[in-house]
N, CA, C and O of each residue as an XYZ file, in Angstrom:
660
protein
N       7.883    -13.765    -17.958
C       6.753    -13.970    -18.826
C       5.941    -12.679    -18.883
O       5.534    -12.163    -17.842
N       5.708    -12.166    -20.047
C       4.983    -10.913    -20.207
C       3.521    -11.208    -20.519
O       3.205    -12.033    -21.376
N       2.650    -10.527    -19.814
C       1.221    -10.704    -20.027
C       0.791     -9.956    -21.277
O       1.168     -8.802    -21.488
N       0.007    -10.619    -22.095
C      -0.509     -9.980    -23.303
C      -1.775     -9.195    -22.995
O      -2.125     -8.261    -23.716
N      -2.447     -9.568    -21.944
C      -3.692     -8.908    -21.558
C      -3.530     -8.318    -20.164
O      -2.539     -8.589    -19.486
N      -4.492     -7.517    -19.736
C      -4.374     -6.891    -18.422
C      -4.258     -7.902    -17.275
O      -4.676     -9.056    -17.369
N      -3.676     -7.406    -16.210
C      -3.467     -8.178    -14.993
C      -4.332     -7.560    -13.914
O      -4.384     -6.336    -13.792
N      -5.008     -8.375    -13.133
C      -5.710     -7.857    -11.966
C      -4.862     -8.161    -10.757
O      -4.562     -9.320    -10.470
N      -4.482     -7.131    -10.056
C      -3.752     -7.274     -8.808
C      -4.763     -6.955     -7.720
O      -4.984     -5.789     -7.395
N      -5.376     -7.986     -7.158
C      -6.488     -7.803     -6.243
C      -5.984     -7.725     -4.812
O      -5.665     -8.747     -4.203
N      -5.912     -6.514     -4.276
C      -5.383     -6.342     -2.932
C      -6.430     -6.594     -1.875
O      -6.095     -7.021     -0.770
N      -7.663     -6.348     -2.175
C      -8.756     -6.633     -1.271
C      -8.853     -5.696     -0.090
O      -8.316     -4.589     -0.112
N      -9.540     -6.147      0.940
C      -9.878     -5.282      2.058
C      -8.793     -5.154      3.105
O      -8.800     -4.175      3.851
N      -7.882     -6.069      3.201
C      -6.774     -5.876      4.136
C      -5.553     -5.594      3.291
O      -4.754     -6.481      2.990
N      -5.437     -4.378      2.933
C      -4.514     -3.882      1.929
C      -3.083     -3.860      2.431
O      -2.809     -3.297      3.491
N      -2.189     -4.450      1.703
C      -0.769     -4.470      2.025
C      -0.068     -3.620      0.975
O       0.307     -4.121     -0.086
N       0.106     -2.355      1.263
C       0.568     -1.398      0.268
C       1.971     -1.670     -0.240
O       2.251     -1.465     -1.421
N       2.862     -2.131      0.634
C       4.225     -2.396      0.162
C       4.242     -3.516     -0.874
O       4.877     -3.382     -1.920
N       3.556     -4.609     -0.595
C       3.518     -5.709     -1.566
C       2.797     -5.294     -2.831
O       3.195     -5.677     -3.931
N       1.735     -4.513     -2.681
C       0.997     -4.042     -3.840
C       1.876     -3.156     -4.713
O       1.874     -3.289     -5.937
N       2.619     -2.262     -4.093
C       3.516     -1.370     -4.823
C       4.564     -2.167     -5.581
O       4.826     -1.900     -6.754
N       5.162     -3.142     -4.914
C       6.165     -4.004     -5.549
C       5.556     -4.713     -6.751
O       6.139     -4.729     -7.835
N       4.385     -5.294     -6.551
C       3.748     -6.049     -7.630
C       3.411     -5.160     -8.813
O       3.688     -5.514     -9.959
N       2.811     -4.000     -8.540
C       2.448     -3.089     -9.631
C       3.669     -2.646    -10.424
O       3.671     -2.694    -11.654
N       4.704     -2.215     -9.716
C       5.920     -1.763    -10.394
C       6.514     -2.866    -11.252
O       6.855     -2.640    -12.413
N       6.637     -4.036    -10.693
C       7.253     -5.157    -11.418
C       6.404     -5.546    -12.629
O       6.940     -5.780    -13.712
N       5.096     -5.614    -12.450
C       4.223     -5.990    -13.557
C       4.271     -4.955    -14.681
O       4.233     -5.321    -15.856
N       4.353     -3.676    -14.338
C       4.491     -2.642    -15.365
C       5.805     -2.797    -16.118
O       5.836     -2.677    -17.343
N       6.884     -3.062    -15.401
C       8.180     -3.223    -16.054
C       8.206     -4.438    -16.975
O       9.002     -4.495    -17.912
N       7.347     -5.394    -16.710
C       7.256     -6.577    -17.568
C       6.224     -6.405    -18.678
O       5.966     -7.340    -19.436
N       5.636     -5.224    -18.776
C       4.722     -4.937    -19.879
C       3.251     -5.115    -19.578
O       2.439     -5.120    -20.503
N       2.880     -5.261    -18.326
C       1.479     -5.480    -17.982
C       0.700     -4.202    -17.753
O       1.269     -3.160    -17.428
N      -0.590     -4.293    -17.924
C      -1.534     -3.238    -17.554
C      -2.199     -3.718    -16.274
O      -2.771     -4.808    -16.246
N      -2.132     -2.923    -15.217
C      -2.521     -3.398    -13.894
C      -3.849     -2.805    -13.451
O      -4.049     -1.591    -13.481
N      -4.753     -3.689    -13.040
C      -6.021     -3.311    -12.437
C      -5.918     -3.609    -10.947
O      -5.255     -4.567    -10.550
N      -6.561     -2.805    -10.130
C      -6.579     -3.040     -8.688
C      -8.017     -2.935     -8.202
O      -8.796     -2.133     -8.718
N      -8.369     -3.746     -7.209
C      -9.747     -3.785     -6.742
C      -9.821     -3.852     -5.226
O      -9.001     -4.497     -4.572
N     -10.813     -3.175     -4.689
C     -11.074     -3.181     -3.251
C     -12.468     -2.627     -3.020
O     -13.109     -2.133     -3.947
N     -12.936     -2.711     -1.778
C     -14.201     -2.106     -1.401
C     -13.996     -0.987     -0.385
O     -14.955     -0.300     -0.031
N     -12.780     -0.792      0.085
C     -12.501      0.214      1.102
C     -12.090      1.540      0.470
O     -11.159      1.564     -0.335
N     -12.752      2.639      0.808
C     -12.418      3.941      0.228
C     -10.959      4.338      0.426
O     -10.340      4.863     -0.500
N     -10.395      4.100      1.609
C      -9.002      4.489      1.840
C      -8.033      3.677      0.981
O      -6.982      4.180      0.584
N      -8.378      2.455      0.704
C      -7.553      1.626     -0.166
C      -7.659      2.100     -1.607
O      -6.652      2.207     -2.306
N      -8.865      2.381     -2.045
C      -9.080      2.860     -3.407
C      -8.323      4.157     -3.662
O      -7.783      4.363     -4.749
N      -8.286      5.030     -2.658
C      -7.574      6.301     -2.785
C      -6.076      6.097     -2.996
O      -5.423      6.922     -3.636
N      -5.531      5.012     -2.465
C      -4.085      4.792     -2.532
C      -3.634      4.029     -3.777
O      -2.438      3.972     -4.064
N      -4.565      3.448     -4.512
C      -4.176      2.665     -5.686
C      -3.414      3.476     -6.724
O      -2.484      2.964     -7.347
N      -3.796      4.734     -6.917
C      -3.079      5.586     -7.864
C      -1.631      5.782     -7.451
O      -0.746      5.891     -8.300
N      -1.389      5.828     -6.140
C      -0.027      6.008     -5.625
C       0.877      4.822     -5.940
O       2.090      4.980     -6.075
N       0.293      3.646     -6.055
C       1.113      2.469     -6.346
C       1.111      2.116     -7.828
O       1.704      1.114     -8.226
N       0.448      2.930     -8.647
C       0.573      2.772    -10.089
C      -0.468      1.942    -10.797
O      -0.238      1.522    -11.931
N      -1.616      1.685    -10.172
C      -2.647      0.911    -10.863
C      -3.183      1.695    -12.059
O      -3.413      2.901    -11.964
N      -3.379      1.010    -13.182
C      -3.920      1.639    -14.383
C      -5.429      1.831    -14.287
O      -5.967      2.826    -14.772
N      -6.099      0.888    -13.670
C      -7.551      0.947    -13.485
C      -7.845      0.598    -12.032
O      -7.219     -0.295    -11.460
N      -8.800      1.306    -11.442
C      -9.175      1.079    -10.050
C     -10.644      0.690    -10.022
O     -11.492      1.382    -10.586
N     -10.939     -0.425     -9.357
C     -12.300     -0.954     -9.331
C     -12.797     -1.017     -7.894
O     -12.154     -1.614     -7.030
N     -13.940     -0.398     -7.648
C     -14.601     -0.457     -6.346
C     -15.645     -1.566     -6.424
O     -16.712     -1.370     -7.006
N     -15.348     -2.725     -5.844
C     -16.293     -3.825     -5.979
C     -17.413     -3.780     -4.943
O     -18.187     -4.731     -4.835
N     -17.509     -2.701     -4.188
C     -18.686     -2.531     -3.330
C     -19.855     -1.981     -4.146
O     -21.010     -2.100     -3.739
N     -19.551     -1.374     -5.306
C     -20.603     -0.783     -6.133
C     -20.695     -1.406     -7.521
O     -21.534     -0.995     -8.323
N     -19.853     -2.385     -7.819
C     -19.886     -3.016     -9.146
C     -19.524     -4.495     -9.024
O     -18.742     -4.886     -8.156
N     -20.094     -5.295     -9.891
C     -19.728     -6.706     -9.960
C     -18.319     -6.787    -10.542
O     -18.086     -6.350    -11.669
N     -17.395     -7.336     -9.789
C     -15.986     -7.355    -10.187
C     -15.783     -8.075    -11.514
O     -15.062     -7.578    -12.379
N     -16.394     -9.217    -11.686
C     -16.242     -9.974    -12.926
C     -16.740     -9.173    -14.127
O     -16.051     -9.084    -15.143
N     -17.922     -8.597    -14.014
C     -18.491     -7.826    -15.126
C     -17.629     -6.612    -15.451
O     -17.419     -6.289    -16.620
N     -17.127     -5.938    -14.412
C     -16.306     -4.742    -14.633
C     -14.995     -5.107    -15.330
O     -14.543     -4.384    -16.218
N     -14.386     -6.221    -14.931
C     -13.139     -6.654    -15.567
C     -13.357     -7.021    -17.029
O     -12.544     -6.682    -17.889
N     -14.436     -7.700    -17.301
C     -14.753     -8.056    -18.686
C     -14.971     -6.788    -19.507
O     -14.510     -6.691    -20.645
N     -15.672     -5.824    -18.929
C     -15.920     -4.543    -19.612
C     -14.608     -3.802    -19.885
O     -14.396     -3.306    -20.992
N     -13.736     -3.725    -18.892
C     -12.471     -2.992    -19.039
C     -11.507     -3.649    -20.027
O     -10.610     -2.990    -20.552
N     -11.688     -4.928    -20.278
C     -10.794     -5.647    -21.190
C     -11.446     -5.900    -22.547
O     -10.985     -6.756    -23.302
N     -12.501     -5.171    -22.861
C     -13.204     -5.333    -24.146
C     -13.593     -6.794    -24.384
O     -13.404     -7.331    -25.475
N     -14.133     -7.415    -23.352
C     -14.626     -8.800    -23.367
C     -13.533     -9.860    -23.500
O     -13.839    -11.020    -23.775
N     -12.273     -9.488    -23.311
C     -11.197    -10.477    -23.393
C     -10.908    -11.161    -22.064
O     -10.544    -12.337    -22.046
N     -11.061    -10.464    -20.977
C     -10.724    -11.011    -19.662
C      -9.280    -10.712    -19.298
O      -8.502    -10.235    -20.124
N      -8.935    -10.997    -18.056
C      -7.577    -10.752    -17.588
C      -6.742    -12.021    -17.743
O      -7.248    -13.136    -17.623
N      -5.472    -11.829    -18.008
C      -4.585    -12.975    -18.208
C      -4.035    -13.511    -16.895
O      -3.885    -14.721    -16.726
N      -3.738    -12.613    -15.970
C      -3.169    -13.031    -14.690
C      -3.973    -12.400    -13.573
O      -4.232    -11.197    -13.586
N      -4.366    -13.212    -12.607
C      -5.011    -12.712    -11.399
C      -4.040    -12.958    -10.251
O      -3.787    -14.097     -9.860
N      -3.517    -11.889     -9.733
C      -2.559    -11.914     -8.624
C      -3.351    -11.505     -7.393
O      -3.681    -10.330     -7.231
N      -3.656    -12.449     -6.534
C      -4.598    -12.230     -5.444
C      -3.886    -12.313     -4.097
O      -3.303    -13.341     -3.753
N      -3.942    -11.220     -3.345
C      -3.316    -11.184     -2.026
C      -4.287    -11.475     -0.894
O      -3.867    -11.556      0.261
N      -5.563    -11.633     -1.185
C      -6.523    -11.751     -0.094
C      -7.398    -12.993     -0.125
O      -7.819    -13.460      0.933
N      -7.684    -13.538     -1.283
C      -8.676    -14.590     -1.437
C     -10.016    -13.991     -1.034
O     -10.241    -12.816     -1.325
N     -10.875    -14.681     -0.417
C     -12.135    -14.103      0.046
C     -13.247    -14.141     -0.983
O     -13.095    -14.710     -2.064
N     -14.360    -13.532     -0.633
C     -15.592    -13.663     -1.412
C     -15.499    -13.059     -2.814
O     -16.181    -13.535     -3.721
N     -14.686    -12.041     -3.017
C     -14.596    -11.425     -4.341
C     -13.612    -12.141     -5.254
O     -13.580    -11.875     -6.456
N     -12.824    -13.029     -4.712
C     -11.882    -13.794     -5.537
C     -12.624    -14.624     -6.580
O     -12.163    -14.759     -7.714
N     -13.763    -15.174     -6.201
C     -14.538    -15.996     -7.143
C     -15.003    -15.164     -8.334
O     -14.947    -15.626     -9.474
N     -15.463    -13.937     -8.075
C     -15.883    -13.066     -9.179
C     -14.703    -12.751    -10.091
O     -14.826    -12.820    -11.314
N     -13.572    -12.409     -9.505
C     -12.384    -12.092    -10.302
C     -11.934    -13.327    -11.080
O     -11.524    -13.218    -12.236
N     -12.008    -14.479    -10.460
C     -11.612    -15.736    -11.088
C     -12.398    -15.969    -12.381
O     -11.852    -16.448    -13.375
N     -13.670    -15.628    -12.350
C     -14.530    -15.807    -13.530
C     -14.128    -14.900    -14.685
O     -14.490    -15.166    -15.831
N     -13.390    -13.838    -14.404
C     -12.974    -12.902    -15.451
C     -11.649    -13.290    -16.105
O     -11.173    -12.587    -16.996
N     -11.052    -14.397    -15.676
C      -9.809    -14.847    -16.311
C     -10.076    -15.297    -17.744
O     -11.107    -15.906    -18.030
N      -9.152    -14.998    -18.629
C      -9.249    -15.408    -20.015
C      -8.854    -16.882    -20.150
O      -8.315    -17.467    -19.211
N      -9.115    -17.470    -21.291
C      -8.682    -18.855    -21.534
C      -7.175    -18.954    -21.339
O      -6.426    -18.082    -21.780
N      -6.746    -19.997    -20.690
C      -5.346    -20.256    -20.354
C      -4.761    -19.171    -19.441
O      -3.549    -18.953    -19.415
N      -5.645    -18.497    -18.692
C      -5.204    -17.491    -17.738
C      -4.518    -18.124    -16.538
O      -4.533    -19.341    -16.356
N      -3.914    -17.255    -15.720
C      -3.167    -17.728    -14.550
C      -3.678    -17.037    -13.294
O      -3.894    -15.825    -13.273
N      -3.865    -17.834    -12.249
C      -4.340    -17.334    -10.953
C      -3.276    -17.639     -9.915
O      -2.911    -18.796     -9.706
N      -2.780    -16.591     -9.266
C      -1.776    -16.751     -8.221
C      -2.342    -16.222     -6.914
O      -2.628    -15.031     -6.787
N      -2.501    -17.107     -5.951
C      -2.926    -16.719     -4.607
C      -1.675    -16.628     -3.759
O      -1.016    -17.630     -3.479
N      -1.361    -15.413     -3.357
C      -0.143    -15.157     -2.599
C      -0.540    -14.828     -1.170
O      -1.014    -13.729     -0.880
N      -0.342    -15.796     -0.279
C      -0.830    -15.660      1.098
C      -2.329    -15.395      1.044
O      -2.939    -15.563     -0.012
N      -2.914    -15.001      2.111
C      -4.304    -14.574      2.126
C      -4.600    -13.972      3.472
O      -3.952    -14.282      4.472
N      -5.586    -13.108      3.482
C      -5.935    -12.443      4.725
C      -7.415    -12.554      5.027
O      -7.865    -12.139      6.095
N      -8.157    -13.096      4.118
C      -9.594    -13.215      4.319
C      -9.907    -14.368      5.256
O      -9.205    -15.379      5.277
N     -10.972    -14.201      6.032
C     -11.402    -15.296      6.899
C     -12.263    -16.283      6.128
O     -12.475    -17.410      6.576
N     -12.761    -15.863      4.972
C     -13.575    -16.734      4.132
C     -12.809    -17.089      2.868
O     -12.378    -16.206      2.126
N     -12.645    -18.359      2.630
C     -11.981    -18.813      1.411
C     -13.001    -19.577      0.571
O     -13.273    -20.746      0.844
N     -13.571    -18.929     -0.452
C     -14.572    -19.614     -1.267
C     -13.925    -20.706     -2.104
O     -12.755    -20.608     -2.471
N     -14.690    -21.741     -2.400
C     -14.111    -22.797     -3.237
C     -13.806    -22.275     -4.637
O     -14.569    -21.497     -5.209
N     -12.682    -22.717     -5.169
C     -12.325    -22.345     -6.537
C     -13.195    -23.179     -7.474
O     -13.256    -24.400     -7.331
N     -13.865    -22.540     -8.424
C     -14.756    -23.271     -9.331
C     -13.970    -24.172    -10.299
O     -13.409    -23.699    -11.288
N     -13.943    -25.456     -9.997
C     -13.161    -26.397    -10.808
C     -13.660    -26.501    -12.236
O     -12.876    -26.760    -13.149
N     -14.954    -26.301    -12.442
C     -15.475    -26.374    -13.808
C     -14.859    -25.286    -14.691
O     -14.581    -25.523    -15.866
N     -14.648    -24.102    -14.131
C     -14.048    -23.010    -14.898
C     -12.571    -23.306    -15.174
O     -12.063    -22.985    -16.248
N     -11.891    -23.911    -14.212
C     -10.482    -24.278    -14.416
C     -10.366    -25.201    -15.628
O      -9.490    -25.014    -16.473
N     -11.245    -26.190    -15.712
C     -11.201    -27.135    -16.833
C     -11.628    -26.485    -18.146
O     -10.961    -26.652    -19.167
N     -12.733    -25.745    -18.125
C     -13.254    -25.136    -19.352
C     -12.275    -24.167    -19.997
O     -12.136    -24.129    -21.219
N     -11.598    -23.386    -19.164
C     -10.694    -22.355    -19.678
C      -9.227    -22.784    -19.670
O      -8.357    -22.007    -20.064
N      -8.944    -24.001    -19.230
C      -7.565    -24.503    -19.146
C      -6.692    -23.535    -18.338
O      -5.622    -23.129    -18.792
N      -7.153    -23.176    -17.151
C      -6.458    -22.214    -16.297
C      -5.323    -22.863    -15.518
O      -5.336    -24.064    -15.248
N      -4.346    -22.043    -15.165
C      -3.265    -22.474    -14.278
C      -3.472    -21.796    -12.938
O      -3.603    -20.574    -12.866
N      -3.502    -22.588    -11.877
C      -3.754    -22.089    -10.535
C      -2.554    -22.418     -9.668
O      -2.073    -23.551     -9.654
N      -2.068    -21.396     -8.931
C      -0.895    -21.609     -8.093
C      -1.066    -20.838     -6.792
O      -1.571    -19.715     -6.791
N      -0.652    -21.430     -5.708
C      -0.661    -20.760     -4.415
C       0.753    -20.667     -3.885
O       1.602    -21.506     -4.187
N       0.997    -19.639     -3.093
C       2.345    -19.458     -2.562
C       2.282    -18.687     -1.250
O       1.434    -17.814     -1.065
N       3.183    -19.022     -0.355
C       3.338    -18.298      0.893
C       4.746    -17.710      0.918
O       5.723    -18.430      0.711
N       4.856    -16.389      1.174
C       6.172    -15.750      1.178
C       7.157    -16.406      2.126
O       8.289    -16.663      1.718
N       6.789    -16.695      3.383
C       7.780    -17.317      4.278
C       8.284    -18.669      3.767
O       9.468    -18.982      3.896
N       7.396    -19.455      3.196
C       7.803    -20.757      2.664
C       8.678    -20.572      1.432
O       9.698    -21.246      1.288
N       8.282    -19.654      0.535
C       9.093    -19.392     -0.660
C      10.488    -18.929     -0.264
O      11.483    -19.402     -0.813
N      10.559    -18.015      0.680
C      11.850    -17.485      1.134
C      12.726    -18.606      1.688
O      13.924    -18.653      1.410
N      12.144    -19.494      2.458
C      12.901    -20.596      3.056
C      13.373    -21.596      2.008
O      14.525    -22.030      2.036
N      12.499    -21.960      1.094
C      12.825    -22.994      0.105
C      13.632    -22.473     -1.087
O      14.408    -23.217     -1.687
N      13.449    -21.220     -1.420
C      14.057    -20.668     -2.642
C      14.801    -19.370     -2.334
O      14.592    -18.351     -2.993
N      15.654    -19.418     -1.343
C      16.335    -18.216     -0.883
C      17.153    -17.549     -1.995
O      17.162    -16.323     -2.095
N      17.826    -18.323     -2.815
C      18.647    -17.748     -3.890
C      17.784    -16.992     -4.904
O      18.162    -15.907     -5.344
N      16.637    -17.550     -5.276
C      15.732    -16.884     -6.205
C      15.172    -15.613     -5.584
O      15.078    -14.577     -6.243
N      14.805    -15.702     -4.317
C      14.303    -14.528     -3.602
C      15.353    -13.415     -3.603
O      15.041    -12.252     -3.858
N      16.582    -13.784     -3.318
C      17.684    -12.815     -3.280
C      17.902    -12.180     -4.661
O      18.089    -10.968     -4.766
N      17.876    -12.997     -5.709
C      18.035    -12.489     -7.073
C      16.931    -11.498     -7.414
O      17.201    -10.432     -7.967
N      15.675    -11.846     -7.082
C      14.550    -10.942     -7.342
C      14.697     -9.641     -6.563
O      14.418     -8.564     -7.090
N      15.131     -9.738     -5.321
C      15.309     -8.551     -4.498
C      16.393     -7.637     -5.070
O      16.216     -6.420     -5.123
N      17.499     -8.213     -5.493
C      18.581     -7.430     -6.101
C      18.090     -6.751     -7.380
O      18.404     -5.587     -7.629
N      17.321     -7.479     -8.185
C      16.768     -6.903     -9.406
C      15.871     -5.702     -9.086
O      15.966     -4.665     -9.742
N      15.021     -5.839     -8.102
C      14.122     -4.746     -7.728
C      14.884     -3.553     -7.160
O      14.562     -2.407     -7.473
N      15.882     -3.813     -6.335
C      16.688     -2.717     -5.789
C      17.462     -2.004     -6.892
O      17.633     -0.786     -6.841
N      17.924     -2.745     -7.877
C      18.603     -2.140     -9.031
C      17.645     -1.248     -9.792
O      18.002     -0.130    -10.165
N      16.417     -1.730    -10.032
C      15.414     -0.928    -10.724
C      15.103      0.346     -9.932
O      14.892      1.407    -10.520
N      15.076      0.241     -8.599
C      14.846      1.437     -7.767
C      15.995      2.423     -7.932
O      15.769      3.622     -8.095
N      17.217      1.926     -7.890
C      18.395      2.790     -8.025
C      18.422      3.467     -9.391
O      18.871      4.608     -9.507
N      17.950      2.782    -10.418
C      17.912      3.335    -11.774
C      16.715      4.267    -11.996
O      16.623      4.938    -13.024
N      15.801      4.300    -11.020
C      14.607      5.124    -11.156
C      13.496      4.472    -11.958
O      12.492      5.118    -12.256
N      13.655      3.215    -12.311
C      12.637      2.509    -13.098
C      11.508      1.989    -12.220
O      10.393      1.795    -12.706
N      11.772      1.761    -10.941
C      10.797      1.262     -9.999
C      10.721      2.247     -8.835
O      11.743      2.687     -8.307
N       9.496      2.581     -8.447
C       9.303      3.538     -7.371
C       8.617      2.836     -6.194
O       7.425      2.536     -6.264
N       9.356      2.574     -5.119
C       8.716      1.925     -3.969
C       7.775      2.889     -3.248
O       8.002      4.099     -3.222
N       6.736      2.340     -2.677
C       5.791      3.154     -1.912
C       6.153      3.049     -0.433
O       6.256      1.950      0.111
N       6.343      4.180      0.201
C       6.676      4.211      1.622
C       5.487      4.759      2.388
O       5.021      5.867      2.124
N       4.991      3.960      3.357
C       3.840      4.400      4.133
C       4.236      5.462      5.156
O       3.438      6.344      5.473
N       5.445      5.386      5.667
C       5.898      6.355      6.673
C       7.410      6.441      6.633
O       8.086      5.503      6.210
N       7.937      7.575      7.076
C       9.393      7.724      7.151
C       9.794      8.105      8.563
O      10.980      8.280      8.842
């Protein structure tokens, strides 16, 4: 499924660069424009390395307002969230009508309630997933996705980010 509007890939404060790199590369190959957000300077510095089109420092800006501004008041179509936490609610508010929110694991100690009124008003799709559970239940799909990504790497279409060698 190709996103017609920008995607926010919210890595948050406990940044997982390998997953972020995978997500950014894959979303670009599917035609998405990728935004990344964090409050940590070291994380913000690395977003360019993983291919984010726009980098948002939510320690100095309201995440929802900045996303709306960057999308010319349209909002983001997909929110791919690796952390949950206090800024997830702001990002959630920036989803466009019929937008999609994917919470993939989480690392935040605070999980704010998802605003159900916004889900209904905008007809949003909300999905949560845990990698270990997905791998166990859908091993064949996981394997297919992995082979696809490795093929893209071999072809030079996808560039993995390596933290150390």
